[in-house]
DOMARLUM-774054 format. One record per residue: residue number from 1; x, y negated, z negated of N, C-alpha, C, O in turn. Coordinates in nm, 4 decimals. Atoms other than C-alpha are relative to their C-alpha. Layout:
N
seq: NUM n_px: X n_py: Y n_pz: Z ca_px: X ca_py: Y ca_pz: Z c_px: X c_py: Y c_pz: Z o_px: X o_py: Y o_pz: Z
...
This chain:
83
seq: 1 n_px: -0.0996 n_py: -0.0288 n_pz: 0.0918 ca_px: -0.0688 ca_py: -3.5846 ca_pz: 3.8850 c_px: -0.0407 c_py: 0.0308 c_pz: -0.1379 o_px: 0.0042 o_py: 0.1266 o_pz: -0.2007
seq: 2 n_px: 0.0650 n_py: -0.0125 n_pz: 0.1292 ca_px: -0.2675 ca_py: -3.6316 ca_pz: 3.5689 c_px: -0.0764 c_py: 0.1315 c_pz: -0.0282 o_px: -0.0769 o_py: 0.1935 o_pz: -0.1345
seq: 3 n_px: 0.0725 n_py: -0.1317 n_pz: 0.0058 ca_px: -0.4834 ca_py: -3.3362 ca_pz: 3.6538 c_px: 0.0917 c_py: 0.1247 c_pz: -0.0112 o_px: 0.0625 o_py: 0.2195 o_pz: -0.0841
seq: 4 n_px: -0.0922 n_py: -0.1048 n_pz: 0.0147 ca_px: -0.1893 ca_py: -3.1111 ca_pz: 3.7023 c_px: 0.0698 c_py: 0.0147 c_pz: -0.1347 o_px: 0.1025 o_py: 0.1236 o_pz: -0.1820
seq: 5 n_px: -0.0612 n_py: -0.0042 n_pz: 0.1389 ca_px: -0.0376 ca_py: -3.2137 ca_pz: 3.3691 c_px: -0.1055 c_py: 0.0493 c_pz: -0.0957 o_px: -0.0694 o_py: 0.1180 o_pz: -0.1913
seq: 6 n_px: 0.1000 n_py: -0.0468 n_pz: 0.0812 ca_px: -0.3679 ca_py: -3.1461 ca_pz: 3.2093 c_px: -0.0164 c_py: 0.1557 c_pz: 0.0090 o_px: -0.0288 o_py: 0.2262 o_pz: -0.0911
seq: 7 n_px: 0.0150 n_py: -0.1489 n_pz: -0.0261 ca_px: -0.3983 ca_py: -2.7982 ca_pz: 3.3616 c_px: 0.1177 c_py: 0.0756 c_pz: -0.0552 o_px: 0.1017 o_py: 0.1849 o_pz: -0.1094
seq: 8 n_px: -0.1278 n_py: -0.0604 n_pz: 0.0596 ca_px: -0.0332 ca_py: -2.7194 ca_pz: 3.2600 c_px: -0.0144 c_py: 0.0007 c_pz: -0.1540 o_px: 0.0170 o_py: 0.1031 o_pz: -0.2148
seq: 9 n_px: 0.0155 n_py: 0.0113 n_pz: 0.1340 ca_px: -0.1078 ca_py: -2.8360 ca_pz: 2.9070 c_px: -0.1054 c_py: 0.0987 c_pz: -0.0616 o_px: -0.0879 o_py: 0.1570 o_pz: -0.1686
seq: 10 n_px: 0.1092 n_py: -0.0916 n_pz: 0.0398 ca_px: -0.4318 ca_py: -2.6334 ca_pz: 2.8832 c_px: 0.0567 c_py: 0.1444 c_pz: 0.0127 o_px: 0.0373 o_py: 0.2280 o_pz: -0.0756
seq: 11 n_px: -0.0592 n_py: -0.1349 n_pz: -0.0174 ca_px: -0.2487 ca_py: -2.3291 ca_pz: 3.0208 c_px: 0.0950 c_py: 0.0274 c_pz: -0.1050 o_px: 0.0983 o_py: 0.1409 o_pz: -0.1524
seq: 12 n_px: -0.0949 n_py: -0.0267 n_pz: 0.1047 ca_px: 0.0205 ca_py: -2.3668 ca_pz: 2.7679 c_px: -0.0661 c_py: 0.0258 c_pz: -0.1369 o_px: -0.0197 o_py: 0.1097 o_pz: -0.2142
seq: 13 n_px: 0.0810 n_py: -0.0287 n_pz: 0.1174 ca_px: -0.2336 ca_py: -2.3845 ca_pz: 2.4855 c_px: -0.0554 c_py: 0.1412 c_pz: 0.0083 o_px: -0.0522 o_py: 0.2114 o_pz: -0.0928
seq: 14 n_px: 0.0630 n_py: -0.1429 n_pz: -0.0099 ca_px: -0.4005 ca_py: -2.0561 ca_pz: 2.6127 c_px: 0.1147 c_py: 0.0858 c_pz: -0.0314 o_px: 0.0971 o_py: 0.1753 o_pz: -0.1140
seq: 15 n_px: -0.1086 n_py: -0.0978 n_pz: 0.0206 ca_px: -0.0600 ca_py: -1.8876 ca_pz: 2.6162 c_px: 0.0440 c_py: -0.0007 c_pz: -0.1448 o_px: 0.0788 o_py: 0.1040 o_pz: -0.1993
seq: 16 n_px: -0.0356 n_py: 0.0066 n_pz: 0.1465 ca_px: 0.0188 ca_py: -2.0115 ca_pz: 2.2614 c_px: -0.1166 c_py: 0.0713 c_pz: -0.0830 o_px: -0.0878 o_py: 0.1454 o_pz: -0.1770
seq: 17 n_px: 0.0997 n_py: -0.0650 n_pz: 0.0781 ca_px: -0.3193 ca_py: -1.8977 ca_pz: 2.1348 c_px: 0.0037 c_py: 0.1557 c_pz: 0.0144 o_px: -0.0219 o_py: 0.2313 o_pz: -0.0793
seq: 18 n_px: -0.0178 n_py: -0.1499 n_pz: -0.0283 ca_px: -0.2631 ca_py: -1.5503 ca_pz: 2.3056 c_px: 0.1119 c_py: 0.0489 c_pz: -0.0880 o_px: 0.0974 o_py: 0.1562 o_pz: -0.1465
seq: 19 n_px: -0.1084 n_py: -0.0492 n_pz: 0.0800 ca_px: 0.0642 ca_py: -1.5201 ca_pz: 2.1240 c_px: -0.0346 c_py: 0.0125 c_pz: -0.1468 o_px: 0.0026 o_py: 0.1095 o_pz: -0.2129
seq: 20 n_px: 0.0504 n_py: -0.0051 n_pz: 0.1359 ca_px: -0.0954 ca_py: -1.6058 ca_pz: 1.7891 c_px: -0.0878 c_py: 0.1093 c_pz: -0.0256 o_px: -0.0784 o_py: 0.1748 o_pz: -0.1294
seq: 21 n_px: 0.0906 n_py: -0.1137 n_pz: 0.0196 ca_px: -0.3673 ca_py: -1.3566 ca_pz: 1.8412 c_px: 0.0741 c_py: 0.1304 c_pz: -0.0024 o_px: 0.0366 o_py: 0.2185 o_pz: -0.0799
seq: 22 n_px: -0.0705 n_py: -0.1209 n_pz: -0.0060 ca_px: -0.1171 ca_py: -1.0863 ca_pz: 1.9267 c_px: 0.0720 c_py: 0.0167 c_pz: -0.1314 o_px: 0.0757 o_py: 0.1278 o_pz: -0.1843
seq: 23 n_px: -0.0706 n_py: -0.0125 n_pz: 0.1330 ca_px: 0.0837 ca_py: -1.1636 ca_pz: 1.6065 c_px: -0.1069 c_py: 0.0330 c_pz: -0.1104 o_px: -0.0770 o_py: 0.1053 o_pz: -0.2054
seq: 24 n_px: 0.1043 n_py: -0.0261 n_pz: 0.1042 ca_px: -0.2460 ca_py: -1.1563 ca_pz: 1.4056 c_px: -0.0311 c_py: 0.1455 c_pz: 0.0100 o_px: -0.0338 o_py: 0.2139 o_pz: -0.0923
seq: 25 n_px: 0.0324 n_py: -0.1426 n_pz: -0.0328 ca_px: -0.3338 ca_py: -0.8156 ca_pz: 1.5691 c_px: 0.1082 c_py: 0.0896 c_pz: -0.0653 o_px: 0.0768 o_py: 0.1820 o_pz: -0.1405
seq: 26 n_px: -0.1133 n_py: -0.0833 n_pz: 0.0506 ca_px: 0.0077 ca_py: -0.6708 ca_pz: 1.4822 c_px: 0.0016 c_py: -0.0058 c_pz: -0.1566 o_px: 0.0170 o_py: 0.0981 o_pz: -0.2208
seq: 27 n_px: 0.0057 n_py: 0.0164 n_pz: 0.1470 ca_px: -0.0108 ca_py: -0.8024 ca_pz: 1.1231 c_px: -0.1140 c_py: 0.0802 c_pz: -0.0565 o_px: -0.0976 o_py: 0.1518 o_pz: -0.1553
seq: 28 n_px: 0.1189 n_py: -0.0665 n_pz: 0.0511 ca_px: -0.3609 ca_py: -0.6672 ca_pz: 1.0783 c_px: 0.0149 c_py: 0.1606 c_pz: 0.0216 o_px: -0.0347 o_py: 0.2402 o_pz: -0.0581
seq: 29 n_px: -0.0219 n_py: -0.1465 n_pz: -0.0176 ca_px: -0.2571 ca_py: -0.3232 ca_pz: 1.2233 c_px: 0.0931 c_py: 0.0543 c_pz: -0.1066 o_px: 0.0686 o_py: 0.1612 o_pz: -0.1625
seq: 30 n_px: -0.0876 n_py: -0.0409 n_pz: 0.1141 ca_px: 0.0326 ca_py: -0.3027 ca_pz: 0.9736 c_px: -0.0655 c_py: 0.0158 c_pz: -0.1277 o_px: -0.0446 o_py: 0.1132 o_pz: -0.1999
seq: 31 n_px: 0.0736 n_py: -0.0047 n_pz: 0.1222 ca_px: -0.1988 ca_py: -0.3924 ca_pz: 0.6896 c_px: -0.0994 c_py: 0.1214 c_pz: 0.0011 o_px: -0.1178 o_py: 0.1908 o_pz: -0.0989
seq: 32 n_px: 0.0954 n_py: -0.1169 n_pz: -0.0125 ca_px: -0.4500 ca_py: -0.1355 ca_pz: 0.8111 c_px: 0.0661 c_py: 0.1314 c_pz: -0.0240 o_px: 0.0102 o_py: 0.2174 o_pz: -0.0920
seq: 33 n_px: -0.0803 n_py: -0.1205 n_pz: 0.0179 ca_px: -0.1799 ca_py: 0.1356 ca_pz: 0.8258 c_px: 0.0415 c_py: 0.0182 c_pz: -0.1545 o_px: 0.0407 o_py: 0.1275 o_pz: -0.2112
seq: 34 n_px: -0.0271 n_py: -0.0102 n_pz: 0.1441 ca_px: -0.0765 ca_py: 0.0473 ca_pz: 0.4693 c_px: -0.1200 c_py: 0.0269 c_pz: -0.0932 o_px: -0.1090 o_py: 0.0934 o_pz: -0.1962
seq: 35 n_px: 0.1323 n_py: -0.0433 n_pz: 0.0730 ca_px: -0.4411 ca_py: 0.0634 ca_pz: 0.3444 c_px: -0.0375 c_py: 0.1441 c_pz: 0.0255 o_px: -0.0850 o_py: 0.2138 o_pz: -0.0642
seq: 36 n_px: 0.0260 n_py: -0.1479 n_pz: -0.0330 ca_px: -0.4839 ca_py: 0.3985 ca_pz: 0.5215 c_px: 0.0886 c_py: 0.0884 c_pz: -0.0801 o_px: 0.0437 o_py: 0.1930 o_pz: -0.1270
seq: 37 n_px: -0.0897 n_py: -0.0782 n_pz: 0.0823 ca_px: -0.1755 ca_py: 0.5269 ca_pz: 0.3397 c_px: -0.0439 c_py: -0.0046 c_pz: -0.1509 o_px: -0.0388 o_py: 0.0958 o_pz: -0.2219
seq: 38 n_px: 0.0482 n_py: 0.0034 n_pz: 0.1411 ca_px: -0.3097 ca_py: 0.4006 ca_pz: 0.0045 c_px: -0.1240 c_py: 0.0794 c_pz: -0.0196 o_px: -0.1411 o_py: 0.1456 o_pz: -0.1219
seq: 39 n_px: 0.1243 n_py: -0.0705 n_pz: 0.0161 ca_px: -0.6444 ca_py: 0.5450 ca_pz: 0.0648 c_px: 0.0420 c_py: 0.1523 c_pz: -0.0008 o_px: -0.0097 o_py: 0.2242 o_pz: -0.0863
seq: 40 n_px: -0.0340 n_py: -0.1402 n_pz: -0.0004 ca_px: -0.4890 ca_py: 0.8849 ca_pz: 0.1428 c_px: 0.0700 c_py: 0.0384 c_pz: -0.1360 o_px: 0.0448 o_py: 0.1457 o_pz: -0.1909
seq: 41 n_px: -0.0636 n_py: -0.0293 n_pz: 0.1313 ca_px: -0.2678 ca_py: 0.8624 ca_pz: -0.1761 c_px: -0.1137 c_py: 0.0079 c_pz: -0.1167 o_px: -0.1077 o_py: 0.0921 o_pz: -0.2063
seq: 42 n_px: 0.0985 n_py: -0.0044 n_pz: 0.0981 ca_px: -0.5817 ca_py: 0.7802 ca_pz: -0.3805 c_px: -0.0888 c_py: 0.1240 c_pz: 0.0103 o_px: -0.1339 o_py: 0.1807 o_pz: -0.0892
seq: 43 n_px: 0.0869 n_py: -0.1308 n_pz: -0.0081 ca_px: -0.7799 ca_py: 1.0738 ca_pz: -0.2367 c_px: 0.0704 c_py: 0.1167 c_pz: -0.0409 o_px: 0.0080 o_py: 0.2105 o_pz: -0.0907
seq: 44 n_px: -0.0827 n_py: -0.1073 n_pz: 0.0511 ca_px: -0.4953 ca_py: 1.3023 ca_pz: -0.3121 c_px: 0.0029 c_py: 0.0025 c_pz: -0.1460 o_px: -0.0041 o_py: 0.1092 o_pz: -0.2069
seq: 45 n_px: 0.0045 n_py: 0.0002 n_pz: 0.1471 ca_px: -0.4861 ca_py: 1.1834 ca_pz: -0.6682 c_px: -0.1315 c_py: 0.0378 c_pz: -0.0498 o_px: -0.1405 o_py: 0.1120 o_pz: -0.1476
seq: 46 n_px: 0.1270 n_py: -0.0489 n_pz: 0.0447 ca_px: -0.8560 ca_py: 1.2206 ca_pz: -0.6975 c_px: -0.0250 c_py: 0.1514 c_pz: 0.0111 o_px: -0.0931 o_py: 0.2091 o_pz: -0.0737
seq: 47 n_px: 0.0028 n_py: -0.1379 n_pz: -0.0217 ca_px: -0.8299 ca_py: 1.5729 ca_pz: -0.5623 c_px: 0.0716 c_py: 0.0801 c_pz: -0.1151 o_px: 0.0301 o_py: 0.1857 o_pz: -0.1630
seq: 48 n_px: -0.0818 n_py: -0.0625 n_pz: 0.0977 ca_px: -0.5543 ca_py: 1.6438 ca_pz: -0.8141 c_px: -0.0703 c_py: 0.0067 c_pz: -0.1385 o_px: -0.0435 o_py: 0.0949 o_pz: -0.2202
seq: 49 n_px: 0.0690 n_py: 0.0047 n_pz: 0.1291 ca_px: -0.7885 ca_py: 1.5440 ca_pz: -1.1045 c_px: -0.1023 c_py: 0.1163 c_pz: -0.0138 o_px: -0.1596 o_py: 0.1295 o_pz: -0.1219
seq: 50 n_px: 0.0764 n_py: -0.1232 n_pz: 0.0104 ca_px: -0.9918 ca_py: 1.8621 ca_pz: -1.0338 c_px: 0.0853 c_py: 0.1095 c_pz: -0.0510 o_px: 0.0305 o_py: 0.2085 o_pz: -0.0994
seq: 51 n_px: -0.0913 n_py: -0.1060 n_pz: 0.0358 ca_px: -0.6723 ca_py: 2.0685 ca_pz: -1.1137 c_px: 0.0321 c_py: -0.0155 c_pz: -0.1497 o_px: 0.1003 o_py: -0.1115 o_pz: -0.1855
seq: 52 n_px: -0.0275 n_py: 0.0193 n_pz: 0.1341 ca_px: -0.6593 ca_py: 2.1253 ca_pz: -1.4884 c_px: 0.1507 c_py: -0.0045 c_pz: -0.0370 o_px: 0.1884 o_py: -0.0694 o_pz: -0.1346
seq: 53 n_px: -0.1506 n_py: 0.0089 n_pz: 0.0287 ca_px: -0.2765 ca_py: 2.1780 ca_pz: -1.4792 c_px: 0.0525 c_py: -0.1244 c_pz: 0.0276 o_px: 0.1402 o_py: -0.1717 o_pz: -0.0448
seq: 54 n_px: -0.0504 n_py: 0.1360 n_pz: -0.0260 ca_px: -0.2215 ca_py: 1.8524 ca_pz: -1.3191 c_px: -0.0531 c_py: -0.1051 c_pz: -0.1022 o_px: 0.0215 o_py: -0.1941 o_pz: -0.1430
seq: 55 n_px: 0.0504 n_py: 0.0833 n_pz: 0.1056 ca_px: -0.4490 ca_py: 1.6744 ca_pz: -1.5662 c_px: 0.0881 c_py: 0.0154 c_pz: -0.1304 o_px: 0.1245 o_py: -0.0823 o_pz: -0.1959
seq: 56 n_px: -0.0816 n_py: -0.0304 n_pz: 0.1241 ca_px: -0.2501 ca_py: 1.8423 ca_pz: -1.8508 c_px: 0.1422 c_py: -0.0585 c_pz: 0.0241 o_px: 0.1972 o_py: -0.1192 o_pz: -0.0678
seq: 57 n_px: -0.1242 n_py: 0.0542 n_pz: -0.0295 ca_px: 0.0750 ca_py: 1.7448 ca_pz: -1.6827 c_px: -0.0022 c_py: -0.1511 c_pz: -0.0211 o_px: 0.0871 o_py: -0.2045 o_pz: -0.0868
seq: 58 n_px: 0.0050 n_py: 0.1403 n_pz: 0.0163 ca_px: -0.0339 ca_py: 1.3819 ca_pz: -1.6649 c_px: -0.0225 c_py: -0.0441 c_pz: -0.1466 o_px: 0.0360 o_py: -0.1419 o_pz: -0.1931
seq: 59 n_px: 0.0328 n_py: 0.0375 n_pz: 0.1379 ca_px: -0.1740 ca_py: 1.3741 ca_pz: -2.0189 c_px: 0.1207 c_py: 0.0284 c_pz: -0.0983 o_px: 0.1401 o_py: -0.0398 o_pz: -0.1990
seq: 60 n_px: -0.1189 n_py: -0.0347 n_pz: 0.0881 ca_px: 0.1411 ca_py: 1.5388 ca_pz: -2.1691 c_px: 0.1150 c_py: -0.0978 c_pz: 0.0397 o_px: 0.1828 o_py: -0.1482 o_pz: -0.0498
seq: 61 n_px: -0.1138 n_py: 0.0764 n_pz: -0.0415 ca_px: 0.3943 ca_py: 1.3358 ca_pz: -1.9553 c_px: -0.0242 c_py: -0.1503 c_pz: -0.0279 o_px: 0.0609 o_py: -0.2176 o_pz: -0.0860
seq: 62 n_px: 0.0164 n_py: 0.1459 n_pz: -0.0075 ca_px: 0.2487 ca_py: 0.9940 ca_pz: -1.9377 c_px: -0.0587 c_py: -0.0517 c_pz: -0.1298 o_px: -0.0258 o_py: -0.1619 o_pz: -0.1737
seq: 63 n_px: 0.0744 n_py: 0.0530 n_pz: 0.1221 ca_px: 0.0243 ca_py: 0.9724 ca_pz: -2.2545 c_px: 0.0515 c_py: 0.0757 c_pz: -0.1248 o_px: -0.0032 o_py: 0.0539 o_pz: -0.2329
seq: 64 n_px: -0.0623 n_py: -0.0717 n_pz: 0.1153 ca_px: 0.2360 ca_py: 1.2040 ca_pz: -2.4857 c_px: -0.1068 c_py: 0.0846 c_pz: -0.0799 o_px: -0.0945 o_py: 0.0985 o_pz: -0.2016
seq: 65 n_px: 0.1003 n_py: -0.0812 n_pz: 0.0600 ca_px: -0.0725 ca_py: 1.4243 ca_pz: -2.5580 c_px: 0.0706 c_py: 0.1339 c_pz: -0.0382 o_px: 0.1422 o_py: 0.1905 o_pz: 0.0445
seq: 66 n_px: -0.0641 n_py: -0.1247 n_pz: 0.0390 ca_px: 0.0424 ca_py: 1.7331 ca_pz: -2.7593 c_px: -0.0970 c_py: 0.0999 c_pz: -0.0379 o_px: -0.2135 o_py: 0.0687 o_pz: -0.0626
seq: 67 n_px: 0.0773 n_py: -0.1085 n_pz: 0.0595 ca_px: -0.0884 ca_py: 2.0627 ca_pz: -2.8626 c_px: 0.0216 c_py: 0.0041 c_pz: -0.1488 o_px: 0.1195 o_py: -0.0535 o_pz: -0.1963
seq: 68 n_px: -0.0138 n_py: 0.0027 n_pz: 0.1479 ca_px: -0.1373 ca_py: 2.1279 ca_pz: -3.2350 c_px: 0.1261 c_py: 0.0677 c_pz: -0.0355 o_px: 0.1525 o_py: 0.1787 o_pz: 0.0108
seq: 69 n_px: -0.1254 n_py: -0.0546 n_pz: 0.0486 ca_px: 0.1972 ca_py: 2.1843 ca_pz: -3.4037 c_px: 0.1219 c_py: -0.0372 c_pz: 0.0918 o_px: 0.2353 o_py: -0.0049 o_pz: 0.0566
seq: 70 n_px: -0.1074 n_py: 0.0393 n_pz: -0.0901 ca_px: 0.4058 ca_py: 2.0455 ca_pz: -3.1137 c_px: 0.0642 c_py: -0.1298 c_pz: -0.0463 o_px: -0.0022 o_py: -0.2128 o_pz: -0.1084
seq: 71 n_px: -0.0603 n_py: 0.1288 n_pz: 0.0200 ca_px: 0.6617 ca_py: 1.7678 ca_pz: -3.1499 c_px: 0.0489 c_py: -0.0501 c_pz: 0.1439 o_px: 0.0909 o_py: 0.0251 o_pz: 0.2318
seq: 72 n_px: -0.0410 n_py: 0.0723 n_pz: -0.1302 ca_px: 0.7405 ca_py: 1.5180 ca_pz: -2.8665 c_px: 0.1236 c_py: -0.0760 c_pz: -0.0221 o_px: 0.1324 o_py: -0.1590 o_pz: -0.1125
seq: 73 n_px: -0.1189 n_py: 0.0868 n_pz: 0.0095 ca_px: 1.0838 ca_py: 1.3839 ca_pz: -2.8123 c_px: 0.0020 c_py: -0.0810 c_pz: 0.1283 o_px: 0.0026 o_py: -0.0238 o_pz: 0.2373
seq: 74 n_px: -0.0072 n_py: 0.0838 n_pz: -0.1213 ca_px: 1.0939 ca_py: 1.0902 ca_pz: -2.5735 c_px: 0.1418 c_py: -0.0623 c_pz: 0.0190 o_px: 0.1868 o_py: -0.1408 o_pz: -0.0645
seq: 75 n_px: -0.1315 n_py: 0.0610 n_pz: -0.0290 ca_px: 1.4328 ca_py: 1.0016 ca_pz: -2.4198 c_px: -0.0112 c_py: -0.1220 c_pz: 0.0829 o_px: -0.1069 o_py: -0.1408 o_pz: 0.1581
seq: 76 n_px: -0.0020 n_py: 0.1264 n_pz: -0.0915 ca_px: 1.5246 ca_py: 0.6680 ca_pz: -2.2600 c_px: 0.0174 c_py: 0.0472 c_pz: 0.1309 o_px: 0.0807 o_py: 0.1497 o_pz: 0.1561
seq: 77 n_px: -0.0163 n_py: -0.0363 n_pz: -0.1409 ca_px: 1.4971 ca_py: 0.6708 ca_pz: -1.8923 c_px: 0.1308 c_py: -0.0456 c_pz: 0.0529 o_px: 0.1917 o_py: -0.1405 o_pz: 0.0035
seq: 78 n_px: -0.1338 n_py: 0.0373 n_pz: -0.0647 ca_px: 1.8040 ca_py: 0.6567 ca_pz: -1.6735 c_px: -0.0234 c_py: -0.1078 c_pz: 0.1024 o_px: 0.0746 o_py: -0.1628 o_pz: 0.1528
seq: 79 n_px: 0.0241 n_py: 0.1022 n_pz: -0.0974 ca_px: 1.6320 ca_py: 0.4116 ca_pz: -1.4384 c_px: 0.0192 c_py: -0.1372 c_pz: -0.0684 o_px: -0.0003 o_py: -0.1557 o_pz: -0.1885
seq: 80 n_px: -0.0246 n_py: 0.1381 n_pz: 0.0548 ca_px: 1.7150 ca_py: 0.0440 ca_pz: -1.4758 c_px: -0.1236 c_py: -0.0800 c_pz: -0.0351 o_px: -0.1191 o_py: -0.1674 o_pz: -0.1216
seq: 81 n_px: 0.1261 n_py: 0.0684 n_pz: 0.0223 ca_px: 1.3518 ca_py: -0.0739 ca_pz: -1.4646 c_px: -0.0650 c_py: 0.0451 c_pz: -0.1234 o_px: -0.1667 o_py: -0.0157 o_pz: -0.1568
seq: 82 n_px: 0.0566 n_py: -0.0372 n_pz: 0.1288 ca_px: 1.2695 ca_py: 0.0990 ca_pz: -1.7858 c_px: -0.1178 c_py: 0.0960 c_pz: 0.0077 o_px: -0.1864 o_py: 0.1190 o_pz: -0.0919
seq: 83 n_px: 0.1137 n_py: -0.0925 n_pz: -0.0178 ca_px: 1.0153 ca_py: 0.3423 ca_pz: -1.6449 c_px: 0.0323 c_py: 0.1336 c_pz: -0.0653 o_px: -0.0498 o_py: 0.2253 o_pz: -0.0618
């Protein structure tokens, strides 16, 4: 009887470990997909830095770089978070 109980307990521990490993795999696959997406976005951004029009767009829009004689008017954002 004790042997059967021990085997049942050991089997249950194996099943629980298997479920934990499956959860870990699923979480790691999700994290991997997120990291792949982030890498893709960063590669796209890096490629865009070779485009002078894009660099000018970022410099003018984000950093308010102007050409000589230009004036910049910055209006408040309509978004709630202040961006």
